[in-house]
N, C-alpha and C positions, 0 to 999 in steps of 0.2 A: 855505375857507382855502387848501386846495391850489391851486384855480383862480386865486386872487388872487395867490399866489406865482408861477405859471406866468405870469401876464399882467404880472406885475412884472418877471420876468426877460425876457420878450418885449420890454417896452418899453425895458429896458437894454440889450438885445443890441446895438445899434449902439455902446454905450459899452464894450463888453468885458466887462462886469460879469457877464453870466450865463455865457460860456464860462469866466472865472476861477473862479465857482462850481462849474460842472460838473467843471472840472479838478480843483479841491481835493477834490471828492466821489470822483472817478475814481481819484486817485492816493495816497488815504489808505491806507497799508499797514496790515496787521493785526498785522504783527510788525516791530521792528527787532531785528536780531541783529548784534551788536559782537563780533567774533573779534580777540583780541590774542594773537599768537604772540611770546612772551617772548624776547628777543634776535634777533629774525629780521632780519638786516641786509638793505637793500635788494636786494642783487643776487643774493642767495641763491635766490631762487624761480626766476629765470632760469638761474642755473647748473645747477639740478637738474630743470629742467621737463621735460626729456625722459623721466624716469622715473616721473613722476606720471600718474595716472588722469585721465580725462575729468570725474569727478563732483566732485574736490576743489580742489585749487589751481587746476588748469587750468580749471574752471567759471568761477572768479572772474576769471582772468587773461584768458581768451578771451571772456567774456560782459559784462565790467564795464566801468566807466571806471577806467582802470589808471594811477595816477600813479607813474612810477618815479623821480621826482626830490624826493622828499619828505625834509625836512631839519628835526629839532628846532633851536630856536633858543636853548637853554639849555646851559649847559658841564657840569653834572653829569648824565650820562645813565645814571641808577641806576633800578632797577625802579619804586619808588613815584613817582620824578619824572615818568618816561614816563606812567605809568597815570593819575596826577592831572591831567596835562596833556592826555591823550586824554579823559578825562572833563569837564574843565572848559573847554577851549578855551584854554587860558592857560599861560604859563610859571610857574615856581615863585616868581618875583618876586610874583605875584598869589595863587597858590592856596597858598603857604607850605611845600609839601612840597619843602625843598631837598636833602634826601638821605635814604637809608635810615635813618640815624640822624642825630641833631645834639645839641649840648649844650644842655639847658635851664638857663640861668642862675638861675632861680627855683628849681629843684628840685635844682641843683648837681650833676645827673649827665647821662650820655647818655640820651636817650630814643629809643625806638622809634617809626618814623612813624605807627602806627596805634593805638599803645598807649593806653589810657585806663582811669585807676584808678576811674572811676564806674562801671565796668561790669566784668563776669566773663564767662569761659565758661560757656555754657549745658551743664547737665548732661543727658546723655542719659537722661532717665528721665521716662516720659510722666506727664504729671498734676501734677507738681512745679512750683510756681511758684517760679523763681528771683529774680524780680524785686525781693524784700525779703529775701532770705535773709541778705545780709551788708551790714552797714553800710558804705558806703563809706570812712569815716573810720577804720575798723578794719582795713582791708587792710594787707598787707606792703608794703615798698618794692618788690619785684619786681611788677610791674603786669602780669597775663596778660590783662587785660581788652582789648577791640578795639572801635573804633567809627571813623566817619569824622570824629569832631570835630576832629580836628587840620587838615583841609582847610578853608581859609577862604572859600569861595566856592562857589557851587552849580554842580551838574553838570547834563549833558543829561537824565539820568534824574531829577533833582530837577524840572526844568522841566517835564518831560513829567507827572510827578505832580501839579504845580501847575495845569497847562492845563486838566484836568479833574475837579480836586478829589479827586484820589485813585483815579479808577477804573480806571487804567492800572495794570497790573502790573509791577514793576521788579525785576529779579533779577540777580545777578552770581554767577559761579562761577570758582574756580581752585583750583589746588594751593596757592598762595601767598595768604596772609590779606589782604596789602596789594594784591594784585591784584583780589581779589573787592571788598575794601571801597572802594578809590578808585571802580571802576566802577559799583558800586551807588549810590554817593552817601549823601545824608543821609537820603532817604525811602525808598530801596529796601532789599531784603533782599540779604545775602551770606552765601555758604558757601565755605568752604575746607577743604582735605585735612589732617588731623591725621597728622602721621608718629608721634606717640606713641600714638595708637589706630588707625590705618587706618581712620579714618571721616570723613566730612565733618561739620564743626561749624561752630557760630556762637556769637555772644555774646548776653548779655541786654540789649544795646542794641537787639536786632531782634525777639525773641520772648520770652516767658516761658516757654514750652515749644516742643518741636520739633513740627513737623507731622508727621503719623502717616507719610506717605509717606517723610519722611527717616530715620524710624526704622526703617521697613520696608527701605529701601535699605541702610541700613547694617548690619543684621541679617542680611542676605542675605550679607555678607562678600565682596563681589567680589574683594578684593585678595588673598584666600586662594586664589585660582585660578592664581596665579603661582608659587606655592610649589613649589619643587623645580624650576622651569623656568628657561629661559634666553633671553637676549637674543639671537636668532639673526638673520643677515642676512636682509632680506626678498628679495633677488634674488641671483642668481648673482655671483660676485666679478667677473667681467669685464663686468658692466653698471654698475658703478660708475664716477662721472665722474673722481675723484682717486684717486692711489695713497694707500695707507695712510701716514700720517706715521710717522717712524723711532719706536721704542720709547723713546729716551731723552725725546721730547717728549709722553709720556703718562703718567698720574699714577695711582696707585693711591687708592682709597677703600675703607676698610673690607673688603679683600678683592676688590672688584670688580677682575676681571683685565683686563690691559693689552689683550687683543687677544680678537677673537670666538672662541667665543660668551661672553658675559658671564652667568654664572649669578645669580639673584636670590637663591639660597640658600633654606633652609626657612623657613616662616613664623615659628619660633621664633627665628630669627636676630635678634639686637638691633637690627641695622641694615637688616632686612628691608624695612619701608615706605620707608626712605631710598633702597635700591636701586630701588624701583618708580618713585619720583619723578625719578631721575636717569637714566630711560631710557624709550622710548616707552610704557610700561605707565602712567605717570602721566598722560599725556593721554588714554589709553583709558578710564581710570578716571574722569577728569574728565568726559568725554563722555559717558559711560554715566550718570553722576549728573545730567548737564544734560539728557539726553534724558527721564529720569524726570521732572525737574522740569517739564519743557515739557508732558508729558502729564498730569501730575497736578496741576499748576496752571492747565491748560486756556488755555495761553498763545496769543494769536492767535485766538481762536475767540468774541471778542465784538464788541461795536460800536465799541470804543475800540482804539487801537494800543498793544501791550504791548512791553516791552523785556527782552532777556535779551542779557546781555554775559558771554562766556566768555573767560577768560584760560589758555592753554596754556603751562605752565611748562617742559615738559621740554628744550624747545630750549636755554634758556638754562643750565641745568645741564650738558647736553651739552656745550656750547661752553665753558664754564669747564673741563670737564675734559679735553676733547680738542682744542678748537679748531675753527673752520669748515672747515678743509681736512682732513677725516678721514673715514673710512668711519663712524664712529659719527654725526657731524653730518648726512651724507646720508642714511644709514639712518633716522634719526630722522625726518627730513622727509618721507621715502618714507611711513614709517608714519603719521605725522600727516596726511598727504595721504589715505590710506586711511580715517583716523578721522573727518577732514572730509567725505569722501564718504559716510560712513554718517550722519553727522550730518546732512547736508543731504538726504539720502533722508528721514530721519525728520521732519525739517520740511517736506518736500515732502508727505508723507502727511496730517501732522495739521493744517498751515496752508496749504500751496502756496507753492512758491518765487516764485511770481507774486504772491503776497501779502506777500511778506518783502522788506524791504531789508536787505542784508548789507554790512557795511564790515569790512574786515580792514585790520589795521595791526600795530605792534609798539611795544613801549615803549623802545627802544632797538637800536643795532646791537651789532658785536662786532669786535675786530681780530683778525688772526691771531695765533697763539701767537707770542710774540718770537723764540724760537729758529728757528722755521720762516720768519718774515719775514727772520732775520738770513742764514739758509743760502741765501735766494733773492737776496741781495746788499743788503738793507736794514740796513746795518750800525749804523743808529742804534738798532734795535729792542734792548731789553735790560730784564731786570728790575730792578725798584729796590728796593733796602733802606731802609725808612723811617727805620732808626737813623742813616743818613747826614745826615738834614735838622738834627740838632743837631751842628754842625760846632765845632771848637775855636775859630776865629775867631767864631763867633757866642757862644760862651760867654765869650770875651774882652771883646767889646764889651757884652754885657749887664752884665758886671760893672764896666768902666771907665765907660761911659756912663749906666748907670742904676744902678749898686749893687745888682745882684741877680744871683742864679743861674738856673739852668735852670727852677727852681720857678715862675718867672713865666710859662712856658708851660704851659699845663694840661693839654693834649693835643692829638694829630693825630687827627682822624675825617675820612675821605676826604669832600671834598676840602680841608677848611678847618683851619687852625691856630688853636686857641681859647687865648686868653690868660686869666691870673688876674685878672680886672677888680678883685676886692677888695683884691688885694696892690697893683694899680697904684694904686687911689685911696688906699691907706693911706701909701704912699710918694709920693704926688702926681707920679706920673710921667706925662708928656704921651703920651696913647694914639696919636695918630696918628705921633708920634716913633718910638715903639717899634714899631709896625706897620711902618714903613717900613724900620728896620734890619733885622728879621726878613725882610722881602721882599728887600731888597737882599742879604742874605748867602745867602739861598735862591737867588737867581738865579745864584749862582756854583757851584752844586752841578750835576755833570754829570747830565744826564737830565731837569732841571727846565726847562721852556720858558717859563713865566711865572709870576710871583707878583704879587698884586694886593691891595691893602689894601682893607678895607671902608671906612675912612674916604674914601679916594679915590673909592670908588663913590658913598657917601652924599652926598658935596660936589661931586661932577660934575666931578672933576678927571682923570679918564681920556682919554687920546688914544682917537680914533675909530678902531677896528680891529675885525676880526672877532672876535678872541678877546675882548677887552674887553666888546663888546657881549653875547657868549655868557654871560660871567661876570656881567655886570651882570644879566643876565635871570634869573640864579640867585640873586640877592640878595634876602634879606629881613632887615630891620634885628633882628626879634627871635629869629631862629634861625641866621643865617649866622654863620660865624667871623670871625676877625679878618684872616686872611691866606688868600687863596684859591691854592692851587697847580696849576699845569698841568704834566703832564710831557711829555717829548718824545713824537713819534707812536710808537705801538706800544711805547711805554715804560710801565710800570706796576707795582705791588706785587701780586706773584703769591700773594696771601694772601686768602683768604675765610674769615672765622670760623674762622681758624688751620688752614685747609686749603690746602695748595700746589695752585694751580690752574695749567692751561696759558694760559688767555686770560681775560680781564676788561674790563669796560666802566667807563664812568664819565667819558671825556674829552669834550671838544668837538670832536676830530678827526672828519673826515666819515665814517670807518668806523662810529663810534659813533652819529652823528646819523642817518644813512641808513636809512630804513626803507621798506616799501611801504605804500602807501595805494590800496585798491580798493574801489569802492562797485559792489554788483551786485544782481540780482534785480528787485524789482517796477518795472516801467516804465523800467528803465535799459538803455540800448544801449550797446553794446561801442565802446570807444574807448581808444585809448593816448596819453597825455598827458606829455610832456617837460618842460613848464613847471615851474618851482620853485614848489612849494607847502610848507606845513609841517603837521605832524599837528594842531596847532591848529585847523587848519580843519575837523576832522571833526565836532566838537561844534556848531559853529554851522550846518554844512550840513543835518546830521540836523535840527536846530531848524527850519532855514527850510523843509525838506522837509515838515515836519509842521505849519507854521504858529505854532509856538509861541516863546515868548520865548527868547532865547539865554541861556546860563548867564551869571550875574551878572558874572564878571570875564573873560569870553572876550575875547581880543583877535586871534583867528584870523577869516578870511574865509569867506564862503559861497562853496563851489566852484561856478561857473557850468556847468561841463561836465556836472556831475551833474544840477543843477536843469534846466538846458536840454534835457538828452536825456530826462529825464522827462517835461518839458511837451510835448517834441515827439512822444514816443511816445504819451501821452494823446491829444493832439490827432488822432492819425491813427485812433484807435479808433472 
């Protein structure tokens, strides 16, 4: 049989089929490693590169295909939206994850993006089967269950699983549940860090009991090693790129000091595990868990390609608290660079970097803190008080034109105004007309750049513009609100779960859409590319490299610079 195949290959050699077959065999990686750095704006790697090691970020930047002009094409640049887009190769109009929360009209409440009442958090107790412990119909209104079910299309990981009938292992790890769940897809396994227990956890969507290696990792209590210690600067003060931002632009969180060093506090401190996640410690803990997963699950050591996605969240938290132009932001990336160096060394030891395709990107960017931007001359920058949205003029128009009061507005959940559709129907109000009035009044408010109604999106009545395209790409009929609000550049609500923050993302402006995209490792040659691309291109490119079906809703393109450099490298061997 082997001789027959060889003869067949030789007979087809002139047609190029044998070389294509050989290329496919030579270029099949043992592992795909997807690194997502939460909130990593596209310029920050270059800004801080001189303080990086050769084995972390610089390994990717200097040895990979480095796209420095990658932008998302949706308006609501929040965590789940970006992670789902990276996984599916599609915008939220396709995958359905329109925001970190949205109003569910059937349930008549805000829902969290990966909540699922059919599942619950898995108890850390070996041998206990949680799959039938609680009847889903008897659970309380507060749903702590988690699953990828709210994502409406398949992911790269799903298609990898399907391609070989489940022989590939697909895992995702993050501090944030939404970061891990989105990247693991519907067929993979997801683990995330619980601030309540300082352990990595999952739900019974994925397992009926924890793997023994997870229990062993949790039992060693790695987070406790930071007890009584402090987040210190990694380098001498004069080695840093930017001056420390002024004190009035920095914010407290449960006793976290405004300047270095930042104490973690004792392990008994109620916010101890939270302190870890808003510092480099969070990424170090995540990487340690991921390295254990790599070894114990034997990833990259079999005849099929495995997939490991790691989302590092600390950068996002640090940028929220201090902004990108701070010692904290730079030092956190310096320490993450060292964490990546250790991770890559572990992968090289167990799998080999030459056998691994690595792709790095981010779920969104971030603006400078508004006071910092204003101090540099960008006077438009400001913090926005969302109570200003309900103006006296709007109240008057609601009363005179529709005979209703502000109760017709159910709530505002970034970036949408949701209306009370039950009351609208009861009073026979024209929905499109009501949305238009709210949008008109919103546009009169200082700090609001655009207000777009869902009726105009659904009926195709929007003018062709950059902002309108971004907003339309965020629209999903069952989840989006009635009016989409865009604030002026570097203007935003500085509130995150009741916490005052320095900076936040979620806009369609370029500082929020700009992220790095780098492919490195197996058969990939160095190249810097300035051509405009989108992170939606990552999942289709990975699928193409492995010769598998693209995710079901993918709109992104295959990046020729990656596939061509791999083909050229393989042909030279």
